[in-house]
C-alpha positions, 0 to 999 in steps of 0.5 A: 517555469517548471524546475527540471527534476534531477536524480536524487532530488525530492518530489512532493505529492499531495493527495486530494481531500476527495481521494478515492478510498481505494487509492488511499488503500493502495498508498497505505499498502505500500512498504516503499512508496517511491519504489512502487511509483517508480515501478508504475512509471517504468511500466508506463514508459515501457508501454507508451514511451516518455510522454505528458500523461496529462494529455491522455488522462480524461478530465473526469474519471469514475471512482474505482469503487463505482466502476461497474466493470470486472476491473472495479470488482477486482479492485474491491476484492483485492482491497477486501482480501488485503484488509482480511489478510492484514487482520489475520496477520495482526491476530497471529502476531498477537497470539505468537506474542502471547505464547512467547510471553507465557513461555518465558521463564522467570526467576521463581521458576528457576528457584523452584527447579533448584 
């Protein structure tokens, strides 16, 4: 018999070895994974009420990346945009760190000013 989940209790999740790369990208993009899941659950409950979602999920689903519709294209674009944004942020942080390091005043500079 399945244990009833209680507030404040732990739940465990495991990804499939064949998990869609976009699913993994989404998981890795979350700064607070549990809050992100909670938001999606709340949205599902708002739209459809409390139900066993397994009764509505198709046995076989297409990969997000292989989806020929606009939604699949949107997922691909979002992933690409996020990767580019992350790379840009990382570059800017490295540049700022290098600038700060270059601006630091050392004891030799202070002695030269005296």
